[in-house]
N, CA, C and O atoms as a DFTB+ gen file, in Angstrom:
680 C
 N C O
     1  1     105.282     118.226      78.699
     2  2     106.366     117.414      78.141
     3  2     105.796     115.871      78.799
     4  3     105.499     115.098      77.888
     5  1     105.629     115.398      79.937
     6  2     105.386     114.477      80.662
     7  2     104.166     113.859      80.089
     8  3     104.025     112.643      79.959
     9  1     103.198     114.847      79.717
    10  2     101.826     114.304      79.162
    11  2     102.110     113.695      77.804
    12  3     101.760     112.527      77.638
    13  1     102.615     114.249      76.957
    14  2     103.142     114.196      75.723
    15  2     103.764     112.900      75.679
    16  3     103.448     111.999      74.903
    17  1     104.682     112.854      76.570
    18  2     105.428     111.249      76.496
    19  2     104.442     110.141      77.059
    20  3     104.584     108.976      76.687
    21  1     103.597     110.439      77.817
    22  2     102.883     109.475      78.507
    23  2     101.522     109.236      76.908
    24  3     100.931     108.213      76.565
    25  1     101.488     110.192      76.500
    26  2     100.592     109.781      75.446
    27  2     101.158     108.911      74.161
    28  3     100.628     107.883      73.739
    29  1     102.287     109.505      73.654
    30  2     102.967     108.753      73.145
    31  2     103.322     106.989      73.052
    32  3     103.376     106.170      72.135
    33  1     103.483     106.959      74.268
    34  2     103.872     105.371      74.843
    35  2     102.311     104.786      74.942
    36  3     102.246     103.557      74.912
    37  1     101.456     105.270      75.018
    38  2     100.093     104.862      75.044
    39  2      99.521     104.742      73.740
    40  3      98.459     104.148      73.552
    41  1     100.083     105.199      72.974
    42  2      99.704     105.114      71.550
    43  2     100.424     103.936      70.899
    44  3      99.977     103.181      70.037
    45  1     101.907     103.923      71.613
    46  2     102.482     102.075      70.947
    47  2     102.006     101.276      71.605
    48  3     102.169     100.163      71.105
    49  1     101.277     101.250      72.849
    50  2     100.601     100.159      73.413
    51  2     101.130     100.134      74.744
    52  3     100.673      99.360      75.585
    53  1     102.113     100.973      75.004
    54  2     102.369     100.866      76.756
    55  2     101.344     101.028      77.177
    56  3     100.262     101.234      76.627
    57  1     101.838     100.884      78.920
    58  2     100.767     101.142      80.192
    59  2     101.666     102.232      80.796
    60  3     102.890     102.235      80.669
    61  1     100.950     103.166      81.470
    62  2     101.818     104.150      82.276
    63  2     101.357     104.527      83.436
    64  3     100.170     104.422      83.746
    65  1     101.981     104.856      83.954
    66  2     101.377     105.757      85.515
    67  2     102.017     107.110      85.113
    68  3     103.053     107.407      84.518
    69  1     101.006     107.813      85.664
    70  2     100.864     109.480      85.750
    71  2     101.263     109.841      87.084
    72  3     100.427     109.644      87.965
    73  1     102.545     110.405      87.457
    74  2     102.528     110.563      88.969
    75  2     102.758     112.198      88.904
    76  3     103.458     112.821      88.106
    77  1     102.007     112.664      89.919
    78  2     101.838     113.924      90.043
    79  2     101.610     114.398      91.638
    80  3     100.883     113.771      92.409
    81  1     102.252     115.444      91.952
    82  2     101.933     116.080      93.264
    83  2     100.212     116.085      93.699
    84  3      99.762     115.759      94.798
    85  1      99.442     116.541      92.525
    86  2      97.902     116.401      92.913
    87  2      97.465     115.441      92.190
    88  3      97.646     115.340      90.977
    89  1      96.757     114.544      93.009
    90  2      96.307     113.638      92.386
    91  2      95.203     113.521      91.202
    92  3      94.868     112.587      90.474
    93  1      94.783     114.868      91.324
    94  2      93.194     115.259      90.466
    95  2      93.751     115.456      89.047
    96  3      93.172     115.108      88.018
    97  1      95.342     116.256      89.150
    98  2      95.919     116.413      87.962
    99  2      96.212     115.146      87.461
   100  3      95.970     114.750      86.321
   101  1      96.721     114.554      88.327
   102  2      97.322     113.045      87.326
   103  2      95.960     112.158      86.959
   104  3      95.878     111.500      85.922
   105  1      95.185     112.213      87.691
   106  2      93.856     111.556      87.355
   107  2      93.214     112.187      85.867
   108  3      92.472     111.523      85.143
   109  1      93.591     113.405      85.605
   110  2      92.698     114.088      84.529
   111  2      93.388     113.596      83.204
   112  3      92.802     113.290      82.166
   113  1      95.199     113.573      83.510
   114  2      95.850     113.070      82.389
   115  2      95.410     111.465      82.412
   116  3      95.323     110.911      81.317
   117  1      95.196     110.883      83.324
   118  2      94.988     109.280      82.816
   119  2      93.855     109.335      82.306
   120  3      93.825     108.681      81.263
   121  1      92.728     109.899      82.602
   122  2      91.446     109.803      82.002
   123  2      91.779     110.504      80.443
   124  3      91.266     110.026      79.431
   125  1      92.321     111.202      80.414
   126  2      92.285     111.713      78.809
   127  2      92.805     110.423      77.990
   128  3      92.267     109.959      76.985
   129  1      94.033     109.915      78.669
   130  2      94.773     109.045      77.665
   131  2      94.028     107.715      77.645
   132  3      94.327     106.869      76.803
   133  1      93.201     107.532      78.420
   134  2      92.006     106.114      78.710
   135  2      90.799     106.278      77.759
   136  3      90.147     105.369      77.247
   137  1      90.647     107.446      77.636
   138  2      89.248     107.718      76.949
   139  2      89.289     107.401      75.261
   140  3      88.205     107.280      74.690
   141  1      90.286     107.298      74.646
   142  2      90.254     106.533      73.621
   143  2      90.354     104.927      73.159
   144  3      90.195     104.353      72.082
   145  1      90.670     104.522      74.409
   146  2      90.438     103.172      74.223
   147  2      90.675     102.251      75.700
   148  3      90.116     102.601      76.740
   149  1      91.537     101.090      75.637
   150  2      91.391     100.147      76.590
   151  2      92.463     101.007      77.627
   152  3      93.391     101.630      77.112
   153  1      92.268     101.001      79.181
   154  2      92.766     101.383      80.351
   155  2      94.394     101.074      79.882
   156  3      94.879     100.020      79.468
   157  1      94.879     102.072      80.052
   158  2      96.534     101.942      79.908
   159  2      97.201     103.058      80.850
   160  3      98.402     103.021      81.120
   161  1      96.427     103.948      81.279
   162  2      97.011     104.659      82.407
   163  2      96.581     104.453      83.604
   164  3      95.546     103.817      83.804
   165  1      97.365     104.998      84.638
   166  2      96.632     105.147      86.016
   167  2      97.264     106.361      86.682
   168  3      98.214     106.930      86.145
   169  1      96.801     106.731      87.735
   170  2      96.936     107.991      88.050
   171  2      97.444     107.599      89.705
   172  3      96.856     106.937      90.560
   173  1      99.014     108.428      89.756
   174  2      99.874     108.422      91.461
   175  2     100.203     109.499      91.766
   176  3     100.929     110.239      91.102
   177  1      99.580     109.789      93.095
   178  2      99.877     110.894      93.882
   179  2     101.460     110.680      94.199
   180  3     101.931     109.646      94.673
   181  1     102.115     111.721      93.888
   182  2     103.693     111.137      94.283
   183  2     104.313     112.843      94.272
   184  3     104.314     113.721      93.410
   185  1     104.851     112.761      95.804
   186  2     106.064     113.937      95.835
   187  2     107.664     113.251      95.664
   188  3     108.320     112.511      96.397
   189  1     107.859     113.703      94.708
   190  2     109.269     112.753      94.238
   191  2     110.263     113.440      95.400
   192  3     111.417     113.019      95.482
   193  1     109.945     114.174      96.020
   194  2     111.136     114.382      97.397
   195  2     111.003     113.577      98.747
   196  3     111.758     113.720      99.708
   197  1     110.187     112.917      98.696
   198  2     109.500     112.162      99.717
   199  2     109.582     110.836      99.395
   200  3     108.739     110.320      98.661
   201  1     110.945     109.922     100.083
   202  2     111.165     108.609      99.676
   203  2     110.007     107.689      99.923
   204  3     109.790     106.788      99.112
   205  1     109.389     107.814     100.781
   206  2     108.139     106.770     101.357
   207  2     107.164     106.881     100.293
   208  3     106.602     105.890      99.826
   209  1     106.951     108.076      99.895
   210  2     105.842     108.466      98.791
   211  2     106.318     107.796      97.377
   212  3     105.551     107.203      96.620
   213  1     107.802     108.004      97.138
   214  2     108.149     107.020      96.053
   215  2     108.094     106.018      95.803
   216  3     107.872     105.568      94.679
   217  1     108.354     105.187      97.164
   218  2     108.358     103.906      97.158
   219  2     106.987     103.332      97.250
   220  3     106.610     102.286      96.722
   221  1     106.287     104.148      97.989
   222  2     104.717     103.500      97.663
   223  2     104.128     103.816      96.193
   224  3     103.343     102.977      95.750
   225  1     104.370     104.733      95.536
   226  2     103.958     104.995      94.000
   227  2     104.567     103.684      93.250
   228  3     103.892     102.909      92.573
   229  1     105.797     103.590      93.464
   230  2     106.748     102.428      92.444
   231  2     105.878     100.864      92.521
   232  3     105.660     100.021      91.650
   233  1     105.476     100.943      94.141
   234  2     104.753      99.434      94.454
   235  2     103.702      99.402      94.078
   236  3     103.314      98.249      93.889
   237  1     102.737     100.438      93.778
   238  2     101.526     100.452      93.259
   239  2     101.496     100.205      91.865
   240  3     100.629      99.487      91.368
   241  1     102.798     101.010      90.895
   242  2     102.521     100.724      89.819
   243  2     103.153      99.042      89.444
   244  3     102.796      98.463      88.418
   245  1     104.121      98.413      90.446
   246  2     104.434      97.027      90.125
   247  2     103.082      96.085      90.559
   248  3     102.856      95.056      89.923
   249  1     102.315      96.446      91.532
   250  2     100.966      95.815      91.990
   251  2     100.002      95.910      90.424
   252  3      99.504      94.921      89.887
   253  1      99.918      97.115      89.974
   254  2      99.041      97.256      88.583
   255  2      99.632      96.587      87.432
   256  3      99.047      95.734      86.765
   257  1     101.123      97.117      87.172
   258  2     101.164      96.666      85.765
   259  2     102.272      95.157      85.706
   260  3     102.447      94.464      84.704
   261  1     102.933      94.929      87.139
   262  2     103.719      93.721      87.037
   263  2     105.218      93.784      86.813
   264  3     105.910      92.784      86.623
   265  1     105.636      94.936      86.846
   266  2     106.822      95.269      86.050
   267  2     106.770      96.961      86.098
   268  3     105.780      97.658      86.320
   269  1     108.104      97.379      85.829
   270  2     108.488      98.652      85.443
   271  2     109.680      98.471      84.304
   272  3     110.792      98.017      84.574
   273  1     109.339      98.821      83.230
   274  2     110.521      98.771      82.181
   275  2     110.986     100.314      81.834
   276  3     112.095     100.500      81.333
   277  1     110.216     101.269      82.080
   278  2     111.058     102.542      81.573
   279  2     110.520     103.516      82.841
   280  3     109.367     103.460      83.271
   281  1     111.215     104.118      83.189
   282  2     110.946     105.464      84.096
   283  2     111.639     106.549      83.111
   284  3     112.632     106.493      82.386
   285  1     110.492     107.771      83.454
   286  2     110.610     109.138      82.987
   287  2     110.711     109.865      84.049
   288  3     109.693     110.096      84.702
   289  1     112.105     110.439      84.492
   290  2     112.044     111.429      85.627
   291  2     112.106     112.710      84.983
   292  3     113.039     113.190      84.340
   293  1     110.681     113.322      85.315
   294  2     110.518     114.756      84.168
   295  2     109.826     115.508      85.465
   296  3     109.241     116.529      85.103
   297  1     109.761     115.316      86.576
   298  2     109.493     116.385      87.837
   299  2     110.678     117.578      87.826
   300  3     111.900     117.465      87.928
   301  1     109.861     118.726      87.667
   302  2     110.836     120.026      87.751
   303  2     110.185     121.143      87.725
   304  3     109.060     121.137      87.226
   305  1     110.664     122.205      88.186
   306  2     110.347     123.711      88.393
   307  2     111.460     124.548      88.043
   308  3     112.610     124.139      87.879
   309  1     111.070     125.744      87.936
   310  2     111.984     126.968      87.504
   311  2     111.948     127.927      88.569
   312  3     110.927     128.571      88.812
   313  1     113.107     128.065      89.272
   314  2     112.951     129.331      89.996
   315  2     114.406     130.350      89.890
   316  3     115.512     129.948      90.252
   317  1     114.162     131.635      89.361
   318  2     115.141     132.432      88.990
   319  2     115.324     133.596      89.923
   320  3     114.393     134.280      90.348
   321  1     116.676     133.779      90.229
   322  2     117.532     134.897      90.813
   323  2     118.877     135.132      90.715
   324  3     119.688     134.214      90.588
   325  1     119.244     136.542      90.775
   326  2     120.381     136.461      90.635
   327  2     121.553     135.748      91.810
   328  3     121.461     136.181      92.959
   329  1     122.286     135.020      91.620
   330  2     123.087     134.164      92.980
   331  2     123.443     134.825      93.985
   332  3     123.351     134.243      95.066
   333  1     123.891     136.050      93.974
   334  2     123.716     136.796      95.361
   335  2     122.684     137.002      95.914
   336  3     122.727     137.149      97.136
   337  1     121.559     137.075      95.310
   338  2     120.049     136.934      95.970
   339  2     119.065     135.886      95.956
   340  3     117.866     135.823      96.224
   341  1     120.302     134.761      95.400
   342  2     119.387     133.567      95.611
   343  2     118.800     133.163      96.804
   344  3     119.710     132.978      97.611
   345  1     117.604     132.913      97.354
   346  2     117.251     132.305      98.747
   347  2     117.614     130.883      98.901
   348  3     117.094     129.972      98.257
   349  1     118.560     130.740      99.816
   350  2     118.779     129.366     100.146
   351  2     117.990     128.176      99.913
   352  3     118.337     127.096      99.434
   353  1     116.568     128.672     100.451
   354  2     115.165     127.937     100.413
   355  2     115.077     127.461      99.074
   356  3     115.267     126.257      98.902
   357  1     114.833     128.155      98.133
   358  2     114.705     127.979      97.043
   359  2     115.589     127.209      96.198
   360  3     115.216     126.503      95.262
   361  1     116.771     127.382      96.576
   362  2     118.095     126.629      95.626
   363  2     117.936     125.508      96.383
   364  3     117.880     124.645      95.506
   365  1     117.813     124.878      97.548
   366  2     117.363     123.391      98.033
   367  2     116.021     123.167      97.541
   368  3     116.037     122.070      96.983
   369  1     114.780     123.718      97.474
   370  2     113.509     123.181      96.807
   371  2     114.094     122.826      95.427
   372  3     113.834     121.700      95.002
   373  1     114.865     123.660      94.663
   374  2     114.860     123.064      93.292
   375  2     115.469     122.137      93.360
   376  3     114.873     121.159      92.908
   377  1     116.730     121.886      93.840
   378  2     117.673     120.917      93.715
   379  2     116.941     119.637      93.662
   380  3     116.783     118.733      92.842
   381  1     116.444     120.001      95.211
   382  2     115.615     118.338      95.553
   383  2     114.687     118.213      94.614
   384  3     114.674     117.032      94.265
   385  1     113.845     118.884      93.985
   386  2     112.495     118.234      92.949
   387  2     113.765     117.605      92.037
   388  3     113.965     116.391      92.025
   389  1     114.613     118.556      91.265
   390  2     115.319     117.539      90.049
   391  2     116.318     116.661      90.434
   392  3     116.343     115.575      89.853
   393  1     117.225     116.913      91.365
   394  2     118.083     115.666      91.588
   395  2     117.616     114.887      92.785
   396  3     117.893     113.687      92.761
   397  1     117.123     115.228      93.566
   398  2     116.612     114.221      94.756
   399  2     115.447     113.167      94.222
   400  3     115.235     111.992      94.522
   401  1     114.836     113.992      93.385
   402  2     113.647     113.039      92.530
   403  2     113.945     112.107      91.673
   404  3     113.409     111.015      91.483
   405  1     115.084     112.744      91.026
   406  2     115.486     111.623      90.231
   407  2     116.252     110.442      91.049
   408  3     116.295     109.312      90.563
   409  1     116.789     110.700      92.166
   410  2     117.687     109.967      92.784
   411  2     116.718     108.841      93.163
   412  3     116.921     107.639      92.989
   413  1     115.443     109.509      93.805
   414  2     114.459     108.326      94.621
   415  2     113.884     107.694      93.811
   416  3     113.714     106.493      94.022
   417  1     113.385     108.314      92.593
   418  2     112.784     107.309      91.567
   419  2     113.619     106.442      90.947
   420  3     113.215     105.338      90.583
   421  1     114.851     106.843      90.763
   422  2     115.585     105.732      90.147
   423  2     116.019     104.699      91.249
   424  3     116.239     103.541      90.892
   425  1     116.132     104.997      92.352
   426  2     116.696     104.196      93.654
   427  2     115.123     102.743      93.823
   428  3     115.139     101.569      94.193
   429  1     114.333     103.392      93.477
   430  2     112.798     102.539      93.848
   431  2     112.642     101.985      92.738
   432  3     111.779     101.111      92.828
   433  1     113.246     102.116      91.300
   434  2     112.822     101.457      90.172
   435  2     113.832     100.660      89.860
   436  3     113.408      99.513      89.717
   437  1     115.115     100.750      89.668
   438  2     116.244      99.952      89.529
   439  2     115.909      98.348      90.098
   440  3     115.952      97.488      89.219
   441  1     115.646      97.973      91.218
   442  2     115.446      96.713      92.029
   443  2     114.385      96.107      90.930
   444  3     114.736      95.076      90.358
   445  1     113.424      96.538      90.680
   446  2     112.470      96.072      89.618
   447  2     112.567      95.626      88.081
   448  3     111.862      94.917      87.363
   449  1     113.734      96.343      87.892
   450  2     114.577      96.706      86.445
   451  2     115.536      95.600      86.133
   452  3     115.699      94.938      85.108
   453  1     116.306      95.580      87.657
   454  2     116.934      94.640      87.591
   455  2     116.421      92.953      87.547
   456  3     116.840      92.074      86.793
   457  1     115.507      92.863      88.488
   458  2     115.090      91.464      88.328
   459  2     114.263      91.042      87.165
   460  3     113.976      89.853      87.023
   461  1     113.761      92.194      86.103
   462  2     113.144      91.691      85.035
   463  2     114.239      91.474      84.176
   464  3     113.922      90.802      83.195
   465  1     115.736      91.906      84.225
   466  2     117.028      91.702      83.822
   467  2     116.926      92.926      82.107
   468  3     117.406      92.652      81.007
   469  1     116.070      94.332      82.537
   470  2     116.287      95.465      81.769
   471  2     115.526      96.365      82.317
   472  3     114.771      96.310      83.288
   473  1     115.908      97.521      81.319
   474  2     114.841      98.785      81.482
   475  2     115.424      99.714      81.008
   476  3     116.458      99.438      80.400
   477  1     115.081     100.903      81.079
   478  2     115.495     102.271      80.489
   479  2     114.710     103.502      81.369
   480  3     113.508     103.654      81.586
   481  1     115.897     104.328      81.790
   482  2     115.918     105.410      82.452
   483  2     116.058     106.625      81.679
   484  3     117.146     106.781      81.125
   485  1     115.172     107.520      81.531
   486  2     115.248     108.491      80.973
   487  2     115.198     110.033      81.849
   488  3     114.152     110.201      82.476
   489  1     115.692     110.569      81.893
   490  2     115.859     112.102      82.742
   491  2     116.129     113.161      81.799
   492  3     117.068     113.421      81.047
   493  1     114.654     113.865      82.159
   494  2     114.701     115.300      81.235
   495  2     115.697     116.541      81.918
   496  3     115.663     117.223      82.943
   497  1     116.501     116.426      80.851
   498  2     117.480     117.354      80.766
   499  2     116.802     118.969      80.115
   500  3     115.620     119.273      79.960
   501  1     117.727     119.578      79.906
   502  2     117.422     120.847      79.149
   503  2     118.681     121.373      78.167
   504  3     119.525     120.522      77.889
   505  1     118.810     122.372      77.767
   506  2     119.727     123.041      76.877
   507  2     120.368     123.195      78.075
   508  3     121.518     122.801      77.881
   509  1     120.232     123.600      79.345
   510  2     120.751     123.845      80.592
   511  2     121.518     123.001      81.097
   512  3     122.293     123.312      82.002
   513  1     121.420     121.499      80.486
   514  2     121.972     120.571      81.418
   515  2     123.625     120.777      80.287
   516  3     124.507     119.964      80.566
   517  1     123.846     121.462      79.508
   518  2     125.144     121.837      78.467
   519  2     125.647     123.407      78.736
   520  3     126.819     123.785      78.710
   521  1     124.535     124.178      78.987
   522  2     124.967     125.492      78.956
   523  2     124.556     126.420      79.983
   524  3     123.906     125.785      80.813
   525  1     124.636     127.511      80.265
   526  2     124.378     127.944      81.461
   527  2     123.703     129.510      81.041
   528  3     124.073     130.190      80.084
   529  1     122.762     129.825      81.898
   530  2     122.004     131.129      81.762
   531  2     121.926     132.060      82.880
   532  3     121.847     131.473      83.959
   533  1     121.924     133.498      82.963
   534  2     122.002     134.228      84.189
   535  2     120.834     134.208      84.691
   536  3     119.877     134.493      83.971
   537  1     120.648     133.859      86.064
   538  2     119.394     133.960      87.002
   539  2     119.195     132.535      87.225
   540  3     118.411     132.283      88.140
   541  1     119.759     131.435      86.556
   542  2     119.408     129.961      86.742
   543  2     120.519     128.997      87.203
   544  3     120.870     127.928      86.702
   545  1     121.065     129.765      88.480
   546  2     121.935     129.002      89.010
   547  2     121.651     127.231      89.450
   548  3     122.312     126.226      89.189
   549  1     120.613     127.390      90.071
   550  2     120.140     126.264      90.570
   551  2     119.564     125.166      89.530
   552  3     119.731     123.959      89.703
   553  1     119.033     125.585      88.693
   554  2     118.449     125.120      87.189
   555  2     119.562     124.766      86.790
   556  3     119.767     123.558      86.915
   557  1     120.456     125.418      86.307
   558  2     121.464     124.786      85.583
   559  2     122.230     123.917      86.444
   560  3     122.512     122.811      85.985
   561  1     122.720     124.287      87.910
   562  2     123.512     123.258      88.463
   563  2     122.287     121.590      88.495
   564  3     122.663     120.429      88.334
   565  1     121.238     121.943      88.684
   566  2     120.260     120.303      88.676
   567  2     120.662     119.819      87.323
   568  3     121.241     118.736      87.243
   569  1     120.415     120.505      86.275
   570  2     120.231     119.739      84.884
   571  2     121.855     119.314      84.422
   572  3     122.241     118.492      83.590
   573  1     122.487     120.078      85.172
   574  2     124.063     119.424      84.660
   575  2     124.311     117.940      85.799
   576  3     125.017     116.948      85.618
   577  1     123.442     118.294      86.940
   578  2     123.620     117.107      87.582
   579  2     123.237     115.686      87.315
   580  3     123.805     114.696      87.775
   581  1     121.799     115.714      86.204
   582  2     121.313     114.771      85.613
   583  2     122.645     114.146      84.715
   584  3     123.179     113.038      84.781
   585  1     122.851     114.954      84.128
   586  2     123.908     114.130      83.218
   587  2     125.116     113.167      84.143
   588  3     125.378     112.024      83.768
   589  1     125.565     113.572      84.959
   590  2     126.196     112.564      86.105
   591  2     125.528     111.718      86.554
   592  3     126.335     110.892      86.980
   593  1     124.369     111.308      86.779
   594  2     123.433     110.399      87.234
   595  2     123.500     109.324      86.545
   596  3     123.877     108.175      86.777
   597  1     122.940     110.046      85.373
   598  2     122.678     109.081      84.394
   599  2     124.214     108.277      83.755
   600  3     124.278     107.077      83.484
   601  1     125.201     109.132      83.631
   602  2     126.239     108.056      83.683
   603  2     126.371     107.159      84.434
   604  3     126.541     106.025      83.985
   605  1     126.326     107.427      85.951
   606  2     126.734     106.696      86.945
   607  2     125.792     105.125      86.545
   608  3     126.273     104.020      86.293
   609  1     124.431     105.505      86.599
   610  2     123.609     104.646      86.232
   611  2     123.388     103.733      85.154
   612  3     122.637     102.778      84.955
   613  1     124.575     104.533      84.316
   614  2     124.621     103.512      82.984
   615  2     125.630     102.496      83.261
   616  3     125.541     101.306      82.956
   617  1     126.649     103.096      83.897
   618  2     127.781     101.941      84.135
   619  2     127.395     100.981      85.279
   620  3     127.684      99.790      85.167
   621  1     126.451     101.661      86.897
   622  2     125.827     100.280      87.407
   623  2     125.112      99.310      86.826
   624  3     125.150      98.123      87.150
   625  1     124.239      99.943      85.686
   626  2     123.171      99.172      85.321
   627  2     123.298      98.173      84.345
   628  3     122.548      97.205      84.216
   629  1     124.432      98.493      83.555
   630  2     124.820      97.835      82.462
   631  2     124.715      96.501      82.508
   632  3     124.180      95.803      81.647
   633  1     125.289      96.084      83.643
   634  2     125.214      94.401      84.031
   635  2     123.976      93.736      84.227
   636  3     123.827      92.517      84.309
   637  1     123.003      94.698      84.304
   638  2     121.679      94.321      84.482
   639  2     120.596      94.707      83.378
   640  3     119.382      94.607      83.556
   641  1     121.312      95.240      82.015
   642  2     120.443      95.392      81.125
   643  2     119.628      96.740      81.095
   644  3     118.681      96.975      80.344
   645  1     120.072      97.444      81.888
   646  2     119.329      99.066      82.376
   647  2     120.230      99.974      82.203
   648  3     121.284     100.056      82.833
   649  1     119.697     100.995      80.983
   650  2     120.363     102.015      80.327
   651  2     119.806     103.517      80.888
   652  3     118.739     103.660      81.484
   653  1     120.615     104.436      80.618
   654  2     119.931     106.000      81.262
   655  2     120.758     106.625      80.049
   656  3     121.820     106.374      79.479
   657  1     119.589     107.703      79.929
   658  2     119.885     108.628      79.112
   659  2     118.987     109.892      79.525
   660  3     117.967     109.783      80.205
   661  1     119.577     111.312      78.948
   662  2     119.341     112.775      79.570
   663  2     118.669     113.026      78.101
   664  3     119.403     112.929      77.117
   665  1     117.317     113.339      77.938
   666  2     116.891     114.070      76.917
   667  2     116.958     115.806      77.121
   668  3     116.623     116.279      78.208
   669  1     117.365     116.607      76.114
   670  2     118.163     117.724      76.381
   671  2     117.318     118.861      75.261
   672  3     117.848     119.476      74.335
   673  1     116.034     118.901      75.630
   674  2     114.998     119.760      74.741
   675  2     115.718     120.820      74.710
   676  3     116.394     121.148      75.685
   677  1     115.681     121.644      73.390
   678  2     116.059     123.545      73.669
   679  2     117.462     123.419      73.011
   680  3     118.191     124.406      72.917
């Protein structure tokens, strides 16, 4: 989903940063996006649950492109278990990637958007943002949480021209 979103932005003339835990994967995507024309994509190694890594990655983007207009918060994993067998470590890992990652990237990008007078934050939700499925307690909880975060960002960001939305594929 992230690569397709980045491709669409590049096709529309935008510049994108591809952030991934694995720099080589991010670089491969950036290289593919840059193959058809001018350099519009850069690769960033980023662990979205590490505040220092997120801040460093956002600063790299600002140094490269001069601003941040859009954040697409797309990091996510899926771990399934019945609730009574759900390992707490797996629960925390999934929530950290989905929710802490969304929070930290938002926190790092907002000052740049406020300074520029606007921006857009897009969280990648799911059908599970509005519905539940067996075996997916952490995932459903995380996707529901993104709706709340987007609502708060919308209210706080409105005075600065920043909006937030959740895309719910499925």
